[in-house]
All heavy atoms as an XYZ file, in Angstrom:
818
protein
N      -3.891     -6.816    -31.056
C      -3.735     -6.733    -29.665
C      -3.786     -5.284    -29.237
O      -3.139     -4.404    -29.890
C      -2.358     -7.369    -29.297
C      -1.978     -7.073    -27.883
S      -0.443     -7.908    -27.457
C       0.735     -7.419    -28.657
N      -4.578     -4.893    -28.285
C      -4.645     -3.531    -27.814
C      -4.392     -3.559    -26.338
O      -4.509     -4.539    -25.620
C      -6.078     -2.903    -28.085
O      -6.974     -3.573    -27.382
N      -4.002     -2.349    -25.738
C      -3.707     -2.234    -24.419
C      -4.539     -1.064    -23.827
O      -4.761     -0.105    -24.452
C      -2.252     -1.880    -24.260
O      -1.513     -2.900    -24.777
C      -1.870     -1.816    -22.758
N      -5.064     -1.310    -22.670
C      -5.941     -0.293    -22.001
C      -5.518     -0.245    -20.585
O      -5.409     -1.256    -19.915
C      -7.362     -0.686    -22.127
C      -8.321      0.272    -21.546
C      -9.745     -0.089    -21.698
O     -10.093     -1.202    -22.034
N     -10.676      0.831    -21.538
N      -5.201      0.985    -20.064
C      -4.839      1.078    -18.632
C      -6.041      0.826    -17.761
O      -7.137      1.200    -18.134
C      -4.301      2.563    -18.490
N      -5.732      0.243    -16.643
C      -6.831      0.000    -15.668
C      -6.822      1.171    -14.664
O      -5.958      2.045    -14.691
C      -6.500     -1.255    -14.867
O      -5.245     -1.066    -14.131
C      -6.287     -2.460    -15.821
N      -7.795      1.102    -13.822
C      -7.880      2.122    -12.739
C      -7.080      1.738    -11.530
O      -7.037      2.504    -10.575
C      -9.369      2.365    -12.356
C     -10.150      3.066    -13.456
O      -9.583      3.791    -14.231
N     -11.391      2.769    -13.589
N      -6.509      0.553    -11.594
C      -5.718      0.095    -10.408
C      -4.428      0.835    -10.349
O      -3.672      0.911    -11.262
C      -5.444     -1.403    -10.622
O      -6.624     -2.107    -10.784
C      -4.635     -1.935     -9.384
N      -4.169      1.420     -9.245
C      -2.935      2.063     -8.944
C      -2.384      1.644     -7.540
O      -3.117      1.598     -6.616
C      -3.040      3.680     -8.958
C      -3.157      4.307    -10.229
C      -1.976      4.040    -11.132
N      -0.875      4.876    -10.820
C       0.299      4.804    -11.340
N       0.532      3.801    -12.170
N       1.198      5.563    -11.045
N      -1.142      1.433     -7.529
C      -0.477      1.076     -6.276
C      -0.053      2.477     -5.692
O       0.348      3.397     -6.344
C       0.720      0.174     -6.481
C       1.459     -0.106     -5.222
C       0.202     -1.068     -7.089
N      -0.129      2.501     -4.350
C       0.308      3.706     -3.661
C       1.691      4.092     -4.104
O       2.639      3.274     -3.987
C       0.275      3.556     -2.110
C       0.590      4.754     -1.316
C      -0.512      5.763     -1.299
O      -1.716      5.350     -1.568
O      -0.220      6.902     -0.989
N       1.931      5.283     -4.508
C       3.182      5.783     -5.013
C       4.179      6.066     -3.842
O       3.787      6.717     -2.943
C       3.082      6.994     -5.843
O       4.301      7.486     -6.305
N       5.449      5.599     -3.995
C       6.424      5.915     -3.035
C       7.555      6.587     -3.870
O       8.407      5.903     -4.292
C       6.911      4.767     -2.304
C       7.936      5.097     -1.272
O       8.387      6.255     -1.153
O       8.294      4.190     -0.465
N       7.507      7.852     -4.010
C       8.466      8.553     -4.859
C       9.668      9.035     -4.134
O      10.393     10.032     -4.521
C       7.833      9.757     -5.640
O       7.295     10.612     -4.767
N       9.976      8.405     -2.941
C      11.136      8.638     -2.220
C      12.378      8.367     -3.015
O      12.523      7.263     -3.505
C      11.161      7.919     -0.956
C      12.292      8.166     -0.078
O      13.354      8.458     -0.496
N      12.094      7.910      1.176
N      13.269      9.306     -3.363
C      14.448      9.060     -4.169
C      15.302      7.902     -3.813
O      15.756      7.101     -4.562
C      15.246     10.376     -4.066
C      14.277     11.371     -3.729
C      13.271     10.745     -2.881
N      15.496      7.713     -2.432
C      16.317      6.564     -1.980
C      15.647      5.271     -2.249
O      16.262      4.285     -2.700
C      16.647      6.691     -0.545
O      15.474      6.630      0.278
N      14.234      5.226     -2.188
C      13.528      3.903     -2.560
C      13.647      3.639     -4.036
O      13.932      2.587     -4.484
C      12.070      4.085     -2.061
C      11.304      2.913     -2.600
C      11.989      4.161     -0.600
N      13.539      4.779     -4.878
C      13.608      4.529     -6.303
C      15.003      4.061     -6.685
O      15.170      3.220     -7.527
C      13.324      5.868     -7.013
C      11.837      6.186     -6.984
C      11.508      7.534     -7.529
O      12.254      8.459     -7.450
N      10.243      7.591     -8.094
N      16.043      4.693     -6.092
C      17.404      4.222     -6.367
C      17.589      2.820     -5.917
O      18.359      2.059     -6.709
C      18.400      5.186     -5.826
C      18.507      6.608     -6.406
C      19.393      7.462     -5.609
C      18.841      6.558     -7.852
N      17.119      2.479     -4.763
C      17.280      1.054     -4.311
C      16.649      0.106     -5.299
O      17.188     -0.925     -5.688
C      16.713      0.877     -2.944
C      17.611      1.415     -1.879
O      18.817      1.552     -2.014
N      17.006      1.707     -0.736
N      15.474      0.353     -5.834
C      14.777     -0.438     -6.756
C      15.588     -0.592     -8.051
O      15.771     -1.642     -8.576
C      13.339      0.112     -7.068
C      12.732     -0.639     -8.246
C      12.464      0.044     -5.864
N      16.147      0.570     -8.471
C      16.871      0.615     -9.706
C      18.274     -0.110     -9.584
O      18.934     -0.356    -10.569
C      16.988      1.942    -10.288
C      15.734      2.604    -10.729
C      15.920      4.039    -11.073
C      15.143      1.832    -11.920
N      18.658     -0.339     -8.351
C      19.961     -1.001     -8.094
C      19.889     -2.492     -8.390
O      20.924     -3.111     -8.437
N      18.712     -2.978     -8.650
C      18.524     -4.438     -8.908
C      18.499     -4.702    -10.458
O      17.733     -4.099    -11.177
C      17.220     -4.840     -8.322
C      17.018     -6.348     -8.458
O      17.612     -7.131     -7.689
O      16.207     -6.683     -9.390
N      19.317     -5.603    -10.939
C      19.397     -5.965    -12.225
C      18.108     -6.436    -12.835
O      17.745     -6.080    -13.948
C      20.562     -7.011    -12.428
C      20.828     -7.306    -13.945
O      21.036     -6.329    -14.737
O      20.740     -8.484    -14.321
N      17.400     -7.260    -12.155
C      16.107     -7.795    -12.562
C      15.124     -6.646    -12.794
O      14.443     -6.618    -13.813
C      15.565     -8.850    -11.665
S      13.979     -9.540    -12.143
N      15.099     -5.720    -11.885
C      14.170     -4.512    -11.986
C      14.539     -3.676    -13.218
O      13.678     -3.239    -13.975
C      14.187     -3.700    -10.688
N      15.838     -3.462    -13.424
C      16.254     -2.693    -14.604
C      15.896     -3.433    -15.925
O      15.441     -2.783    -16.839
C      17.745     -2.448    -14.538
C      18.138     -1.399    -13.424
C      19.559     -1.013    -13.644
N      20.542     -2.097    -13.715
C      21.080     -2.668    -12.647
N      20.861     -2.306    -11.447
N      21.997     -3.656    -12.829
N      16.066     -4.739    -15.909
C      15.660     -5.506    -17.095
C      14.184     -5.345    -17.377
O      13.744     -5.300    -18.563
C      16.016     -6.953    -16.932
O      17.470     -7.117    -16.748
C      15.632     -7.842    -18.128
N      13.327     -5.427    -16.338
C      11.871     -5.258    -16.492
C      11.588     -3.864    -17.058
O      10.803     -3.767    -17.991
C      11.223     -5.534    -15.120
C      11.275     -6.968    -14.763
C       9.758     -5.002    -15.136
C      10.869     -7.281    -13.322
N      12.202     -2.857    -16.536
C      11.954     -1.480    -17.043
C      12.359     -1.316    -18.581
O      11.570     -0.752    -19.335
C      12.723     -0.440    -16.189
C      12.101      0.122    -15.010
C      12.980      1.137    -14.306
C      10.716      0.670    -15.260
N      13.499     -1.927    -18.911
C      13.876     -1.867    -20.314
C      12.906     -2.588    -21.169
O      12.497     -2.153    -22.236
C      15.319     -2.457    -20.439
C      15.643     -2.605    -21.972
C      16.335     -1.494    -19.774
N      12.561     -3.787    -20.774
C      11.580     -4.618    -21.494
C      10.223     -3.968    -21.684
O       9.592     -4.133    -22.742
C      11.478     -5.977    -20.897
N       9.789     -3.239    -20.681
C       8.447     -2.686    -20.749
C       8.481     -1.237    -21.323
O       7.419     -0.611    -21.415
C       7.786     -2.626    -19.331
O       8.618     -1.839    -18.474
C       7.563     -3.971    -18.821
N       9.612     -0.721    -21.726
C       9.696      0.619    -22.238
C       9.101      0.664    -23.632
O       8.782      1.780    -24.140
C      11.189      1.117    -22.162
O      11.934      0.376    -23.094
N       9.131     -0.469    -24.342
C       8.605     -0.477    -25.700
C       7.238     -1.038    -25.861
O       6.717     -1.315    -26.893
C       9.558     -1.128    -26.659
C       9.721     -2.671    -26.340
O       9.105     -3.144    -25.335
O      10.370     -3.339    -27.150
N       6.546     -1.198    -24.717
C       5.152     -1.646    -24.693
C       4.924     -2.670    -23.560
O       5.915     -3.115    -22.975
N       3.680     -2.875    -23.245
C       3.282     -3.739    -22.104
C       3.752     -5.123    -22.215
O       3.720     -5.709    -23.351
C       1.812     -3.637    -22.008
C       1.466     -2.438    -22.836
C       2.486     -2.249    -23.817
N       4.217     -5.745    -21.172
C       4.626     -7.148    -21.188
C       3.923     -7.844    -19.951
O       3.742     -7.222    -18.961
C       6.159     -7.289    -20.979
C       6.977     -6.538    -22.016
C       6.935     -7.133    -23.357
C       7.829     -6.512    -24.391
N       7.472     -5.200    -24.765
N       3.632     -9.094    -20.131
C       3.092     -9.906    -19.031
C       4.173    -10.326    -18.114
O       5.367    -10.369    -18.492
C       2.328    -11.130    -19.506
O       3.265    -11.986    -20.195
C       1.237    -10.793    -20.534
N       3.869    -10.756    -16.974
C       4.913    -11.288    -15.982
C       5.593    -12.469    -16.568
O       6.793    -12.655    -16.430
C       4.202    -11.678    -14.669
N       4.822    -13.369    -17.327
C       5.496    -14.525    -18.005
C       6.461    -14.090    -18.958
O       7.546    -14.705    -19.070
C       4.305    -15.371    -18.519
C       4.874    -16.638    -19.212
C       3.729    -17.464    -19.721
C       4.241    -18.782    -20.397
N       3.168    -19.581    -20.844
N       6.118    -13.080    -19.763
C       7.095    -12.567    -20.751
C       8.222    -11.966    -20.157
O       9.438    -12.151    -20.598
C       6.358    -11.515    -21.657
C       5.365    -12.066    -22.604
C       4.477    -11.032    -23.243
O       4.329     -9.910    -22.693
O       3.928    -11.306    -24.245
N       8.066    -11.277    -19.042
C       9.265    -10.658    -18.300
C      10.100    -11.743    -17.640
O      11.273    -11.565    -17.615
C       8.650     -9.676    -17.245
C       7.993     -8.420    -17.792
C       7.287     -7.677    -16.692
C       8.997     -7.564    -18.601
N       9.511    -12.819    -17.122
C      10.243    -13.851    -16.547
C      11.206    -14.483    -17.615
O      12.345    -14.814    -17.345
C       9.320    -14.941    -15.968
O       8.556    -14.339    -14.875
C      10.149    -16.122    -15.375
N      10.635    -14.619    -18.847
C      11.393    -15.143    -19.954
C      12.565    -14.220    -20.348
O      13.566    -14.727    -20.940
N      12.513    -12.889    -20.061
C      13.646    -12.019    -20.367
C      14.677    -11.891    -19.257
O      15.659    -11.209    -19.486
C      13.032    -10.663    -20.714
C      12.241    -10.670    -21.972
C      11.824     -9.236    -22.319
N      11.132     -9.249    -23.613
C      11.233     -8.220    -24.454
N      12.068     -7.210    -24.166
N      10.604     -8.288    -25.528
N      14.423    -12.333    -18.157
C      15.333    -12.264    -17.050
C      15.911    -13.692    -16.678
O      15.448    -14.692    -17.192
C      14.676    -11.736    -15.783
O      13.750    -12.684    -15.331
C      13.939    -10.406    -16.040
N      16.945    -13.642    -15.881
C      17.505    -14.896    -15.389
C      16.972    -15.184    -13.956
O      17.693    -15.763    -13.126
C      18.995    -14.773    -15.305
C      19.680    -14.761    -16.714
O      19.101    -15.361    -17.631
O      20.818    -14.089    -16.811
N      15.698    -14.719    -13.742
C      15.155    -14.863    -12.465
C      13.901    -15.685    -12.391
O      13.320    -15.945    -13.462
C      14.758    -13.473    -11.907
O      15.849    -12.529    -11.887
N      13.612    -16.193    -11.243
C      12.293    -16.983    -11.098
C      11.072    -16.118    -11.222
O      11.146    -14.880    -11.094
C      12.369    -17.701     -9.713
O      12.158    -16.702     -8.658
N       9.990    -16.680    -11.526
C       8.741    -15.885    -11.537
C       8.408    -15.174    -10.260
O       7.921    -14.108    -10.248
C       7.493    -16.828    -12.012
O       7.290    -17.857    -11.152
N       8.692    -15.818     -9.115
C       8.519    -15.182     -7.803
C       9.365    -13.918     -7.725
O       8.821    -12.918     -7.205
C       8.859    -16.177     -6.656
N      10.591    -13.943     -8.097
C      11.463    -12.851     -8.076
C      10.960    -11.745     -8.987
O      10.893    -10.494     -8.641
C      12.879    -13.216     -8.452
O      13.418    -14.106     -7.496
C      13.796    -11.968     -8.536
N      10.460    -12.106    -10.185
C       9.975    -11.076    -11.138
C       8.725    -10.404    -10.531
O       8.615     -9.225    -10.617
C       9.667    -11.808    -12.546
C       8.870    -10.839    -13.382
C      10.934    -12.179    -13.157
N       7.826    -11.185     -9.931
C       6.695    -10.576     -9.338
C       7.092     -9.594     -8.199
O       6.429     -8.573     -8.019
C       5.684    -11.625     -8.765
C       4.736    -12.182     -9.848
C       4.902    -13.401    -10.439
C       3.737    -11.335    -10.320
C       4.043    -13.856    -11.376
C       2.802    -11.715    -11.326
C       3.020    -13.009    -11.817
O       2.117    -13.423    -12.812
N       8.063     -9.988     -7.411
C       8.525     -9.103     -6.365
C       9.052     -7.798     -6.906
O       8.829     -6.691     -6.416
C       9.587     -9.701     -5.447
C       9.044    -10.665     -4.393
C      10.074    -11.096     -3.349
N      11.224    -11.752     -3.869
C      11.355    -13.077     -4.154
N      10.292    -13.855     -3.880
N      12.463    -13.557     -4.682
N       9.823     -7.910     -7.959
C      10.444     -6.678     -8.578
C       9.338     -5.811     -9.252
O       9.327     -4.616     -9.189
C      11.509     -7.072     -9.624
C      12.682     -7.803     -9.112
C      13.315     -7.121     -7.855
N      14.423     -7.821     -7.391
C      14.367     -8.810     -6.400
N      13.258     -9.149     -5.866
N      15.474     -9.418     -6.004
N       8.353     -6.519     -9.842
C       7.183     -5.767    -10.433
C       6.510     -4.981     -9.390
O       6.212     -3.792     -9.550
C       6.214     -6.732    -11.136
C       6.759     -7.250    -12.468
C       4.841     -6.104    -11.370
C       6.042     -8.359    -13.114
N       6.293     -5.603     -8.190
C       5.578     -4.907     -7.089
C       6.448     -3.745     -6.588
O       5.931     -2.653     -6.301
C       5.306     -5.886     -5.937
C       4.114     -6.710     -6.266
O       3.263     -6.429     -7.016
N       4.116     -7.954     -5.633
N       7.758     -3.881     -6.512
C       8.669     -2.795     -6.117
C       8.556     -1.673     -7.101
O       8.555     -0.504     -6.722
C      10.121     -3.273     -6.062
C      10.360     -4.271     -4.864
O       9.551     -4.365     -4.014
N      11.435     -4.993     -4.966
N       8.566     -1.981     -8.360
C       8.475     -0.964     -9.396
C       7.153     -0.239     -9.422
O       7.056      0.961     -9.622
C       8.791     -1.578    -10.801
C      10.270     -2.002    -11.049
C      10.351     -2.985    -12.245
C      11.112     -0.787    -11.284
N       6.076     -0.983     -9.226
C       4.688     -0.428     -9.039
C       4.678      0.508     -7.885
O       4.170      1.690     -7.986
C       3.604     -1.484     -8.952
C       3.307     -2.285    -10.167
C       2.456     -3.554     -9.726
C       2.622     -1.508    -11.206
N       5.139      0.195     -6.764
C       5.233      0.978     -5.533
C       6.062      2.214     -5.680
O       5.711      3.229     -5.042
C       5.650      0.181     -4.310
C       4.645     -1.010     -3.971
C       5.256     -1.937     -2.898
O       6.440     -1.789     -2.525
O       4.438     -2.805     -2.501
N       7.031      2.164     -6.568
C       7.890      3.314     -6.787
C       7.441      4.182     -7.931
O       8.162      5.142     -8.279
C       9.305      2.807     -7.011
O       9.849      2.107     -5.928
N       6.351      3.813     -8.450
C       5.695      4.592     -9.581
C       6.629      4.607    -10.856
O       6.547      5.561    -11.612
C       5.382      6.036     -9.126
C       4.334      6.662     -9.990
O       3.459      5.977    -10.561
O       4.353      7.929    -10.111
N       7.324      3.526    -11.046
C       8.179      3.382    -12.227
C       7.532      2.452    -13.280
O       8.031      2.309    -14.425
C       9.544      2.846    -11.852
C      10.347      3.688    -10.858
C      11.640      3.011    -10.389
C      10.632      5.072    -11.465
N       6.448      1.739    -12.818
C       5.736      0.782    -13.724
C       4.287      0.956    -13.438
O       3.843      1.418    -12.371
C       6.251     -0.610    -13.292
C       6.070     -1.834    -14.262
C       6.939     -1.625    -15.494
C       6.356     -3.092    -13.552
N       3.467      0.647    -14.454
C       2.025      0.670    -14.239
C       1.424     -0.604    -14.756
O       1.942     -1.203    -15.671
C       1.371      1.962    -14.810
C       1.319      1.975    -16.321
C       0.722      3.261    -16.797
O       0.185      4.114    -15.968
O       0.599      3.437    -18.072
N       0.294     -0.946    -14.173
C      -0.400     -2.163    -14.629
C      -1.436     -1.823    -15.720
O      -2.132     -0.779    -15.590
C      -1.111     -2.730    -13.330
C      -1.839     -4.012    -13.547
C      -2.394     -4.604    -12.280
O      -1.663     -5.256    -11.526
O      -3.560     -4.303    -12.079
N      -1.565     -2.700    -16.679
C      -2.503     -2.495    -17.760
C      -3.266     -3.771    -18.033
O      -2.856     -4.850    -17.521
C      -1.748     -2.014    -19.026
S      -0.794     -0.641    -18.963
N      -4.269     -3.665    -18.797
C      -5.028     -4.835    -19.239
C      -4.702     -4.932    -20.804
O      -4.912     -4.064    -21.536
C      -6.507     -4.769    -19.050
C      -7.223     -6.000    -19.623
C      -6.764     -4.712    -17.556
N      -4.220     -6.181    -21.189
C      -3.915     -6.364    -22.620
C      -5.011     -7.268    -23.159
O      -5.233     -8.354    -22.674
C      -2.501     -6.950    -22.768
C      -2.109     -6.951    -24.227
C      -0.660     -7.203    -24.360
N      -0.314     -8.651    -24.099
C       0.860     -9.174    -24.054
N       1.948     -8.337    -24.242
N       1.078    -10.427    -23.922
N      -5.691     -6.801    -24.173
C      -6.766     -7.532    -24.869
C      -6.228     -8.256    -26.025
O      -5.559     -7.600    -26.896
C      -7.898     -6.632    -25.182
C      -8.585     -6.071    -24.036
C      -8.284     -4.778    -23.601
C      -9.585     -6.753    -23.367
C      -8.917     -4.203    -22.446
C     -10.279     -6.111    -22.227
C      -9.906     -4.869    -21.799
N      -6.547     -9.520    -26.183
C      -6.131    -10.301    -27.382
C      -7.219    -10.307    -28.348
O      -8.360    -10.033    -28.079
C      -5.709    -11.773    -26.904
C      -4.748    -11.871    -25.758
C      -3.381    -11.286    -26.129
O      -2.985    -11.252    -27.321
O      -2.605    -10.866    -25.242
N      -6.852    -10.699    -29.606
C      -7.885    -10.705    -30.696
C      -9.018    -11.676    -30.472
O     -10.128    -11.521    -30.924
C      -7.176    -11.003    -31.979
C      -6.220     -9.911    -32.545
C      -5.593    -10.220    -33.799
O      -6.028    -11.213    -34.459
O      -4.722     -9.506    -34.222
N      -8.702    -12.749    -29.694
C      -9.742    -13.773    -29.428
C     -10.693    -13.326    -28.335
O     -11.532    -14.153    -27.884
C      -9.064    -15.132    -29.109
C      -8.312    -15.107    -27.835
O      -8.231    -14.101    -27.140
N      -7.588    -16.232    -27.567
N     -10.529    -12.094    -27.781
C     -11.333    -11.570    -26.625
C     -10.850    -11.809    -25.330
O     -11.436    -11.292    -24.350
N      -9.802    -12.634    -25.133
C      -9.233    -12.799    -23.835
C      -8.440    -11.621    -23.436
O      -8.122    -10.783    -24.202
C      -8.387    -14.057    -23.811
O      -7.234    -13.908    -24.619
N      -8.144    -11.518    -22.095
C      -7.329    -10.404    -21.622
C      -6.370    -10.934    -20.533
O      -6.607    -11.968    -19.923
C      -8.233     -9.290    -21.145
C      -9.013     -9.614    -19.967
N     -10.212    -10.346    -20.063
C      -8.864     -9.363    -18.663
C     -10.739    -10.538    -18.830
N      -9.945     -9.960    -17.978
N      -5.348    -10.172    -20.349
C      -4.346    -10.550    -19.393
C      -3.744     -9.243    -18.778
O      -3.829     -8.210    -19.396
C      -3.252    -11.423    -19.996
O      -2.396    -11.922    -18.954
C      -2.494    -10.692    -20.995
N      -3.232     -9.375    -17.569
C      -2.550     -8.279    -16.937
C      -1.194     -8.019    -17.539
O      -0.471     -9.062    -17.702
C      -2.414     -8.471    -15.405
O      -3.719     -8.632    -14.856
C      -1.686     -7.360    -14.709
N      -0.815     -6.867    -17.850
C       0.521     -6.545    -18.435
C       1.010     -5.333    -17.658
O       0.350     -4.704    -16.926
C       0.418     -6.343    -19.876
N       2.269     -5.086    -17.874
C       2.949     -3.976    -17.149
C       3.730     -3.142    -18.216
O       4.384     -3.701    -19.110
C       3.884     -4.532    -16.091
C       3.190     -5.433    -15.114
C       3.162     -6.797    -15.311
C       2.568     -4.940    -14.032
C       2.465     -7.660    -14.560
C       1.821     -5.783    -13.173
C       1.808     -7.096    -13.414
O       1.051     -7.884    -12.554
N       3.757     -1.809    -17.940
C       4.536     -0.913    -18.882
C       5.218      0.121    -18.041
O       4.751      0.563    -17.017
C       3.676     -0.315    -19.983
C       2.696      0.660    -19.483
C       1.903      1.223    -20.730
C       0.891      2.222    -20.242
N       0.182      2.798    -21.386
N       6.381      0.544    -18.485
C       7.220      1.520    -17.805
C       6.481      2.841    -17.841
O       5.771      3.201    -18.834
C       8.603      1.626    -18.536
N       6.569      3.660    -16.848
C       5.960      4.909    -16.704
C       6.998      6.022    -17.004
O       6.645      7.219    -16.963
C       5.287      5.144    -15.408
O       6.232      5.109    -14.392
C       4.123      4.228    -15.190
N       8.249      5.647    -17.116
C       9.316      6.708    -17.209
C      10.091      6.453    -18.559
O      10.128      5.359    -19.027
C      10.265      6.700    -16.115
C      11.016      5.394    -15.943
C       9.547      7.015    -14.757
C      12.191      5.422    -15.013
N      10.544      7.565    -19.115
C      11.444      7.521    -20.247
C      12.933      7.797    -19.911
O      13.845      7.412    -20.509
C      10.962      8.532    -21.314
C       9.687      8.171    -21.980
C       9.179      9.239    -23.021
O       9.750     10.308    -23.001
O       8.367      8.887    -23.747
N      13.048      8.500    -18.768
C      14.378      8.909    -18.382
C      14.442      9.199    -16.823
O      13.412      9.370    -16.232
N      15.650      9.225    -16.383
C      15.886      9.382    -14.985
C      17.185     10.215    -14.855
O      18.200      9.917    -15.535
C      16.062      8.030    -14.285
C      16.445      8.092    -12.828
C      15.243      7.788    -12.000
C      17.587      7.089    -12.590
N      17.124     11.259    -13.998
C      18.319     12.035    -13.744
C      18.532     12.111    -12.252
O      17.599     12.270    -11.507
C      18.004     13.463    -14.288
O      19.106     14.319    -13.900
N      19.814     11.904    -11.842
C      20.162     11.980    -10.410
C      21.120     13.121    -10.280
O      22.097     13.245    -10.973
C      20.809     10.615     -9.989
C      21.201     10.746     -8.508
C      19.888      9.409    -10.273
N      20.809     13.993     -9.336
C      21.655     15.151     -8.933
C      22.064     14.993     -7.492
O      21.259     14.806     -6.669
C      21.019     16.479     -9.243
C      21.921     17.615     -9.191
C      21.266     19.023     -9.395
N      20.867     19.403     -8.024
C      19.756     19.985     -7.732
N      18.818     20.200     -8.678
N      19.451     20.380     -6.492
N      23.364     15.039     -7.300
C      23.895     15.025     -5.959
C      24.654     16.312     -5.579
O      25.495     16.715     -6.391
C      24.925     13.811     -5.795
C      24.194     12.531     -6.111
C      25.421     13.768     -4.431
C      25.103     11.316     -6.321
N      24.193     16.954     -4.552
C      24.924     18.165     -4.084
C      24.829     18.294     -2.595
O      24.408     17.319     -1.873
C      24.304     19.440     -4.832
C      22.877     19.649     -4.516
O      22.372     19.189     -3.465
O      22.206     20.366     -5.291
N      25.200     19.398     -2.071
C      25.308     19.557     -0.598
C      23.932     19.404      0.125
O      23.844     19.151      1.249
C      25.973     20.828     -0.202
O      25.223     21.954     -0.725
N      22.876     19.633     -0.652
C      21.552     19.511     -0.076
C      20.996     18.138     -0.115
O      19.923     17.861      0.418
C      20.580     20.451     -0.746
O      20.375     20.123     -2.061
N      21.699     17.235     -0.822
C      21.294     15.818     -0.808
C      21.155     15.242     -2.258
O      21.839     15.800     -3.146
N      20.376     14.229     -2.392
C      20.188     13.605     -3.622
C      18.836     13.882     -4.200
O      17.806     13.762     -3.474
C      20.418     12.009     -3.577
C      21.822     11.737     -3.086
C      20.032     11.296     -4.837
C      22.022     10.295     -2.748
N      18.811     14.293     -5.491
C      17.524     14.585     -6.063
C      17.353     13.705     -7.378
O      18.284     13.583     -8.199
C      17.528     16.074     -6.572
C      16.152     16.421     -7.262
O      15.134     16.204     -6.631
O      16.299     16.970     -8.341
N      16.250     12.917     -7.420
C      15.961     12.133     -8.543
C      14.819     12.771     -9.279
O      13.805     13.000     -8.744
C      15.551     10.737     -8.055
C      15.204      9.846     -9.246
C      16.681     10.066     -7.259
N      15.067     12.994    -10.581
C      14.050     13.522    -11.533
C      13.656     12.521    -12.576
O      14.559     11.935    -13.126
C      14.519     14.777    -12.181
O      14.879     15.753    -11.216
N      12.373     12.299    -12.735
C      11.871     11.375    -13.654
C      11.244     12.041    -14.876
O      10.551     13.009    -14.665
C      10.822     10.364    -13.036
C      11.290      9.670    -11.804
C      10.111      8.934    -11.215
C      12.378      8.714    -12.147
N      11.488     11.557    -16.036
C      10.782     11.982    -17.171
C       9.671     10.932    -17.536
O       9.989      9.815    -17.788
C      11.755     12.037    -18.456
O      12.782     12.921    -18.236
N       8.464     11.391    -17.290
C       7.275     10.433    -17.410
C       6.994     10.205    -18.941
O       6.993     11.131    -19.764
C       6.109     10.950    -16.704
C       6.300     11.056    -15.248
C       6.239      9.648    -14.627
C       6.179      9.777    -13.051
N       5.959      8.512    -12.507
N       6.647      8.922    -19.242
C       6.076      8.617    -20.563
C       4.594      8.864    -20.632
O       3.948      8.801    -19.498
C       6.440      7.247    -20.968
O       5.934      6.323    -20.038
N       4.087      9.060    -21.771
C       2.596      9.268    -21.915
C       1.826      8.022    -21.756
O       2.199      6.982    -22.265
C       2.257      9.901    -23.292
C       2.874     11.337    -23.388
C       2.118     12.296    -22.554
O       0.947     12.282    -22.444
O       2.745     13.228    -22.012
């Protein structure tokens, strides 16, 4: 099985409050953890959460829009392919001071 990134990108919304709101959801956090070690399909992610497939797809979209997840194409040995998702970050740092909230992301390769 190999993975190849597609050219499809969702408009990034790197607003710290949006990213924190997305990360405030347990299902979204589970998806990020699951995709940190490699691409997973929506079906695989649904199996790892206690959520419906509709909820998983909504959280995937939220993570894509927040630039915390990216879409890939996963090619199988039999020549078939499927859409998969992988985390784009390795770490997250939040700093709060008198000037506001700053969210810093450590991007994965």
